[in-house]
Structure formats: C-alpha cells, structure tokens
C-alpha positions in Angstrom: 0.0 0.0 0.0 1.5 3.4 -1.0 1.5 6.5 1.2 -1.3 8.1 -0.8 -3.6 5.2 -0.1 -2.6 5.0 3.5 -3.3 8.8 3.9 -6.7 8.2 2.3 -7.6 5.6 4.9 -6.2 7.7 7.7 -8.5 10.5 6.7 -11.4 8.2 6.4 -10.7 6.6 9.9 -10.2 10.0 11.5 -13.5 11.3 10.1 -15.4 8.2 11.3 -13.7 8.5 14.7 -15.0 12.0 15.1 -18.5 10.8 14.1 -18.5 7.8 16.4 -17.4 9.9 19.3 -20.3 12.3 18.8 -22.7 9.4 18.4 -21.5 7.9 21.7 -21.9 11.2 23.5 -25.4 11.6 22.1 -26.3 8.0 23.2 -25.0 8.5 26.7 -26.8 11.9 27.1 -30.1 10.3 25.9 -29.9 7.4 28.3 -32.2 7.2 31.2 -29.4 5.9 33.4 -27.8 8.5 35.7 -24.3 7.2 35.2 -24.5 7.6 31.5 -25.2 11.3 31.7 -22.3 11.7 34.2 -20.0 9.7 31.9 -21.0 11.9 28.9 -20.0 15.0 31.0 -16.7 13.3 32.0 -15.9 12.5 28.4 -16.6 16.0 27.2 -14.1 17.3 29.8 -11.5 14.8 28.8 -9.0 14.5 25.9 -10.5 12.2 23.2 -7.3 10.2 23.4 -8.4 9.1 26.9 -12.0 8.1 26.0 -11.3 4.4 25.7 -9.7 4.2 29.1 -12.5 6.3 30.7 -15.3 4.2 29.2 -13.5 1.0 30.2 -13.6 2.1 33.8 -17.3 3.0 33.7 -19.2 0.7 31.3 -19.1 -2.7 29.7 -18.0 -1.9 26.1 -20.1 -4.9 24.9 -23.2 -2.9 25.7 -22.2 0.1 23.7 -21.4 -0.6 20.0 -20.0 2.9 19.6 -17.3 2.0 22.2 -16.5 -1.2 20.3 -16.1 0.8 17.1 -13.9 3.4 18.8 -11.6 0.6 19.8 -11.3 -0.7 16.3 -10.8 2.8 14.8 -8.1 3.7 17.4 -6.3 0.4 16.7 -6.3 1.0 12.9 -4.9 4.5 13.4 -2.3 3.1 15.7 -1.3 0.6 13.0 -0.9 3.5 10.5 1.3 5.3 13.0 3.6 2.3 13.4 3.7 1.4 9.7 1.7 -1.8 10.1 -1.6 -0.8 8.5 -2.7 -3.2 5.8 -0.9 -6.2 7.4 -2.4 -9.0 9.5 -1.7 -8.4 13.2 -1.0 -12.1 13.7 0.9 -13.4 10.7 1.9 -10.1 9.1 0.6 -11.1 5.7 -0.7 -8.2 3.6 -4.4 -7.8 3.9 -6.7 -8.1 1.0 -7.3 -4.7 -0.6 -11.0 -5.3 -1.1 -11.3 -6.2 2.6 -9.6 -3.0 3.6 -11.8 -1.0 1.3 -14.9 -2.6 2.9 -13.6 -2.0 6.5 -10.3 -0.3 7.0 -10.3 -1.4 10.7 -9.8 -5.0 9.9 -6.8 -6.5 11.8 -6.5 -10.0 10.5 -6.3 -11.8 7.2 -9.0 -14.3 6.4 -7.0 -17.3 7.6 -6.1 -15.8 10.9 -9.6 -14.4 11.4 -11.0 -17.9 11.0 -8.7 -19.1 13.8 -9.9 -16.4 16.2 -13.7 -16.9 15.7 
C-alpha cells in the first residue's frame, strides 16, 4: 500500500472516529441511566485520546457498539502510526485490498480471522 492510499484511509478513519465519538456522547446523554449522563460529562471534559480508558472504567463496552467501534478505529490509526496498516496483526501477511476497502479497521487476514472466531 502506498503512502497516498494510507493517507486516504487515515483521513477516512479520523472522520469516522469523530462521528462515532459524537454518536457515543449523544447515546449517553439520551440514556435514562444516571451514570450515562455523568459519563458523557466526563468524556466532554477529557481529551478524546483518553476516552477508551475512561469508558472501560465505567461501562461494559459490549453494551455500547460505539465504544467497540472506537476501539477498532483507534487500533487502525495506531497501525498507521507504526507502519503496520494493511498487514495482519498475527501473521503479518498483507491484507486483501477489497477487505480494507470494505472495512479499514480489519486487523487479520481471512486465515487468521477464522482461527480467532
């Protein structure tokens, strides 16, 4: 994958990251549970880089799909930063270009993904 393609995916991931953060805040604010409103306030006062740590301390990420997506987006951006984007996190094989187009947050090739399901 060349640097232009990587930059395209980075822009796409960062845009989605912003959107998902806003959606998570809206979801928490609309919740009838008191802790959710308090968590939304805490997140608004915190650096977005700390959101995953904060949410992990206060909620079960399995109950909030936006948190799960944030985790995947952050991981993909981290892979870009370390030069591993587009490669399987297990076997380091190059990921299928169509699969990356479909979901740039994928972490594993098909073979390794089957072993982890």
